[in-house]
N, C-alpha and C positions, 0 to 999 in steps of 0.2 A: 310160343310154339308156332304161331302163325308166321312169325319172321323166319323161322327155320324152314318152314315148308316153302314160303315164297322165295327164300334164298336158294333152296334146293332146285326149284324150277329155273331161277336165273342162272345158277352155276351149270345146270344141266344143258341149257340152251347155249350158253357161251362155251362150255366144255365140248359140246358136240361140234361146234364150229372149229375149235382148235383141233379136235380129234380128226375131223375131215381133212384139215390142212396138213396135219402131220402124216396121215396115211398117204396123201398124194405126194408129199415131198420126200418122205423117208421110207415108204413101203414097209410100215410096221404092222403088226397084228391089231385086230380090232380092240381086244381087251387092253392092250398096252396103250393104244392111242386114246382110249376113253380115260384111262387112269391119268395119263399125262395131260390130257385136255382139261380134266377137272382140277388137277393140281395147278395148272397154269391159270385157270379161270378164277379160282378161289381168291387169291390176293388181289386180282384186278377188280373183281366184284366188291371185295371189302373196301378197297380204296374209293371206288365210285360211291358206295353207300355212305362211307364216313365223310366224304367230301360234300355230298349233297344234303345230308341230314344233320351234320354237326355231331354225330356220335364219335367218340374217340375210336382211333383205328384198332386198338387192341380189342375193344368190345365188338367191333365189326368183324375182326378175325375169329373171335370165338363163335359168333353167330354163323359165319360162313364156313368155319372149320367143322361145325356140327352138321351143316347142310351139305358139305362135300361128299361124305359117304352115301348120304341119301340120293344125291344127284348121280353118283356113279351107279348105284343100284338101279335107279330110274332109267339111265341110259342103257344099262345091260339088259334090263327086262324088256325094253322096247326096241331092241335091235332086230334087224331083219334076219330071219333064218332061211338058209338055202333049202330049196325043195330037193328031196332025195330022189 
């Protein structure tokens, strides 16, 4: 459980970076950029984790695959809301 929560924070941070770059380059909506950023960050985080820890890649993908939806919700819940 702790690996999934830690993975969610890692994917959220890396996904937020990719989402920011996507919004600047392609002018897409916030929700879509968060989703794309998390989907890009998930396999990258799994590769880094499996390379550094010796865990098989498919096991790392399962961990980060479970962490990706949590990361997306975390990004969506912490977004800035415009003042009315």
